[in-house]
N, C-alpha and C positions, 0 to 999 in steps of 0.2 A: 255511646253515651246513654246513661239511664236518666230518664226524666219522669218526675212524678207530677201529675196534674190532679189537683183537688177541685172537683166540680165537673160533672159530665153533661152540663147544659149545652146550649148551642155554641158558646165560646169555647168551652173545654173540648167539645166534640170536634169543632173545626180545627183547633190547634193539634189535637191528637191525630186527626186525619192527615194533616200536612206533615207532621213529624214522622209518622209511620211510613209515609211515602219516601222519606229520606233514610229509612232503615234504622231509625232511632229505637231504643228500647224504652217503651212508654208504659207507665202504670197510671191508671185512672181510678180515682177514689170518689165514691158518691154514696149517699145514704138512701137513694131511691133505687130499689132493685129493678124496676121496670126500665128506667133510663139506663142503668148500668148494663142490663141485658141487651138493650139495643146497641150500645157501644161495643160490647163483646162480640155480637153477631156480625157487625159491619166492619170492625177494625181489628187488626192483628195487634192487640194490646193485652196487658194484664189488667184485671179488674179486681178492686177490693171494695167490698160492701161495708159502709160505715161512714162516720163523720170525719172529715179531714182535720177537725179540731181536736180529735181524740189522739193522745200520744200512743195508745195501744194500737189503734188502727194504723198510725204512721209506722210503727215498728213492724206490723204485719206486712206493710208495703215495702219493707226493707229500705227505709229512708236513709239509713247510714251508707248504703251503697250507691245512692243517687248523686249526680253532679248538679242537677237543676231541679228546683221546686217551684211549681206554678200554682198559686191559689187564685182561682177564677170563678168561684161560686157567685151567686147573686147577693150574698150577704157579706158586707164589709167586715162585720165582726168575726164571722167564721174564718174569713181569709186572714185576718190579723192574728187570731188565735192559732190557726194552722201554721203560720209563719213563725210564731213565737215558739211553739213546741218543736218545729222542725229545726230551729236554731239551737235549741237545747240538745236535741238528739243527734244532729249532724251540722255542727257549726261551720264547716268549711265549704258548703255548697252555695250556689247562687240562688237567691230567692226573688221572685217577682210576684207582686200582688196586684189584683184588680180592685181598686178602691174608688168608689163613686162619691162618697160624702166629702164635701169640701172641708168640713171640720177636721177630718183626718188628713187630707192631702195638704192642708196648710202647714202640717208638721212633718213634712217629708224628711227634714234633717234628723228629727228625733226618731222617726221610723227607721232611718238608715243607721243611726249611731247606737240606739238602744235595742231595737228589735232586729237589727241586721237585715232589713229588707233592702236589697240592692236597688230595685227598681219598682216604683209605684206607677201604675197605669190608671189614669182616670178617663173612662170612656167618654164622659161629657166634654172634657177638654180636647180629646182627640177629634170628636165630631165637630166641635166648634171650629177647630183649625181647618177641617175639611170644607166646611161651609164657607169660611172666609177665603180659602183658596179658589173655590168655584166662583165666588162673587168677584174675585179679582181677575178671573179669566173666563168671562161668560161664554166664550165660544167653545170651551172644552167641557166634556162630560165628566172627566176625571182628571185630577191634577195631584201629583205627589212629588216630593222633593227628597233628594238624598241628604246625607248628614250635613256636610259643610263644603261641598265642592261646586256649588252653583250649577248643578245639573238638575233638570226637571224631566219627569216622565208624565206625559199627558195622553189622554185618549179623546178622540173626536169621532162623532158619528158622521159618516159620509152620506150626504144628501144628493139627490139627482142634480141639484144646481151646483154641486162642487166643481170648480174649474179644473181640478186635477183628476176627476173621475175618468176611468178608462186608461190612465197612464201607467206604464210599467214603473215599478219601484226604482229600477236602475236609472230612470230619467228624472226622478223626483228632485234630487238635489239641485240639478241645474235649473229646474222649473221654480223651485222654492227660493233659490239664490241665497241659501244659508249653508255655510261650509260645515259647521258642527251640528249636523242633523242626520238622524237615521231612523227608519221605521223599525220598531222592535218586535211588534206582534200585530196580528190582525184577528179580529173576532168576526166570524160570519156564520149565520145560521146556528148561533149559540155554540160554535166550535172555535177554539183558539188554535192558531198555528203560527210557527215562526217562519216568516216569508223569506224568499230569495228575490233577487233582482228581477226574475221573470214574472213574478206575481203582479197583478194589476190592482189599482185602487178602484173598488167597485161600490156603488151605492148600497145602502141598507146594511153596511158593515161598519165596525169600529176599528179605527187605526190607532195604535199606540206608537208614539214616537218619543225620542229622546233628543233634547237640545239644551243649549245653555239657557239659563233662566232669562237673560236679557234678550234672547232671540224668540221667546215663546210667542209673543204677540205677532211677530212677523210671520212665523210659521202658521199660526191659526188664520191669519189674514190670507195667506196663500191658499189655504184650503177652503176659503170662502166663508169662514166663521165670523160672526159679529164680535167685534172687539171694542165696542163703545163703552164710554164711562157710565157709571151708575150713580143715581142720586136718590131715588125714592125706593124705600125698602119697607115691606110689610112682613112682620113676623107673626105667624098664627101659632099660638101656644106660649103661654107665659110661665111655663115651668122652669126648672133649673137651666135647661139648655137655652130656651128662648130668652130668659132673663140675662144670662151671662153673655149670650151673643149680642143682645142690645147694648150691654155695658161696653163690650169691646168696640162695637160700631160707633158708639157715641164719641170715642176718642179720635175718630177720623173726621176730618173736615169735609163739609159739602154734602153730607148725607141727611136726608129727611127720613126719620124712622118712626114707624107706627108698630105697636105691638098689641095683639088682641088675645083675650082670654075670656072664657065663659063665666068663671067664678068671680063674684064681686070682691070677695076677700082678697083673692090673688091680685085683682086689678088695683085694689088699694095699696097692696104691698109694692107693686110695680111703680105706681105713681109716686110713692114715697121714696123709692130707692133709685129711680132713673132720673136723669137730669134733662135730657133733650128729647126723649122719646114721647110720642103721643100715645096714651094708653086708651084702648077701646074695650068695652065689655060687650061680648057677643060671640056668636058661633061662626067660625071661619067657613063653614059649609052653607051658610045662609046667603043665598044668591042676592037677595035684596040688599042686605047689609054690605056685601062686597061691592055692589053697584053704587051704593051711597058713598062708599069710601074711595070711589074711582080706582078700583083695582086694575082696570085696563090701562091706567097711566103708570102703574108701578114698574120699575125696572127689575125688581126682584121680589118674589113672594116665597117665604121660607115657612114650610109647614112642619112644625116640630112638636105637636101635641103628643101625649102618651098613647094615643089611639092611632095605629098605623092605617086602618081602613079610613078613618076620618082624614088623615093626612093626604091619602091618595085622592079622596074626593075634593078636598080643599084645593089641592094643586091642579087637578083637572078643571075645576070651575074657574080658578084664576087664569089658567092657560087659555080656556075657551073665551074668556072675557077680555083677553088682549095683553095679559102680563108678559113681559119680555122674557123673563127667566123664572122658573119655579124650581125649588129645591125641596125634596121630600124626605122626611125621616122614616125609615123602615127598619123594624127590629128583626123580624123573622127572615132567616136566610132563604127559606123556600120561596118567599115573595120576590126576591131580587131579580131572578131571570124574567119575571112577568112584567116588570115595570115598563121596559121599552116597548113591549107589545101594546100596552094601553096608552102609550104616548108620553111617558115620563122618562126623561133621559138623565136628570141630575138627581141621583139618589145618594143618601148618606145613611150609614148604619152604625149605631154605637157599638153593637156587638162585633161587627166585622172590623171596625176601626180598632177596637181593643185587642182583638185576636191578632190582627196584622202588626200592631205595635209590639205586642208581646213576642211574636215570632222574630221581629227584628232584633230583639235582645237575647234570644235563646242561643243563637249560633255562636260558635267560638272561633278562635284562630284568625284567619285572614279575612273573614267576612265582617265588614264594618256595619253595613246596613243593608236592608232588603225591602223591596216594595212588591206587593202581590198584584198580579194581573189576573183578575177573576180567581179561579181556584186551580188553574192549570199551569201557571208559570210565575216566575219571579224575576224582577230586575235586582241585581245585587251589586253592591259596592265592595270591592275586595282589594287586598294588598297583593301585588305581584312581587313576590320575593325573588332575590337574586338566585339564579339557577332554575327558575321556573321555565318550562318549555314555551310559555306564552310570551316571555320577555323578548321584546324586539319585533314581535309579529305585528303586521299591519291589521287594520280593521277588515276582517274577513272571517269566513267560517273556520273555526279551529277544530271543533269536533261536535257533531250533532248531539244534543240540541243547544250548543253554546254559541253565542254571537257576541263578539267584542264591539264596543262602541268607539274605542280610541286606541291609538298605539300604546302598548304597555312598556313601561320602563321599570327597571329593578327598584323594589321598595317604593313603588308609587301607587296611588289610588286609581282604580279604574272601575268601570261598571260593565256588567254583561248581563245577558238574559239567560237564565237557566230554566228551560221549559221542560215540563213533563207532559208531552203530548204524543 
């Protein structure tokens, strides 16, 4: 499969890295020669210097020979123009665009019918969904859901107080007392591996498990995680993400919402457009202000300003003052591995969310959806077609590194972990 990626920023690089690991034929287009040189040195891809919105550049990249076209620059307008010309030059391929402006995403139907953009990915919508999932399951560090089969993949940090610490994975099911439950992956010392029944649950590592959505709270409780309900929420940062998150939370009963921003004009906008939220003008890194607002009584503090260093500081302050759960927005991929070391466990990234969402739509054939686990593995939902050697096999090791979660039946949906470790 030949895939053209317009934009060699962090999102484009991450997608290209993942696709080249699957032996896809990837072409990366960018107008920044230094960025493009870095991509060419680190990845086995073709590179084309120029703007992805230029039809001549697209022809140089042999767009007519591609099956998939990804427009993922930081400019919505360039992404839209790139998709427009790619449709003129190669109308039969799949187009996916990263679009952040709500004024554009509100017209998805027109983008699909007139510009033939098959899928529009809005990073802000993706990250808001991630935050809401974390808020609904406060004991989990990561929560992802498959398409429509009621199966959840969750990650949880193992603490010294975990009642299951030291137990072999083979004995976990009996201890958890949930039939449809399996450990999918373990991250320890920043390394991911697909475990066997002989491995143990050890503190200071993260365990990823798969279960039915209705069993998630019971599994988290078995691991000793807090599963209490949440009522008081503080959002630090009144930009697009903070504003839309507050709007979504206002639709839920029983929540007391406060939203804070430094800019007076933005606070006026928030006060005029939010119904039940209390709007505060101030700096979320001001310890005195946080104390005045009783941040220690907050069930959730979400730091989503545009400054990731400020988000880290806000979350650390809120956490030290007694907030039960902090969620931190981080943009740079390089910062993500450092967050747990400084004590922040619930991290959301618009760029990573956008990249993972795009990757879910790139694959063809029997793959219905996929969920990334760090950068080393994926959980995939696939169709087991009649005649497949996996049909009828029980939940066991089929071939390294693939692990099935359930018995496969012909032309049925199932999930498995495909790890590259």
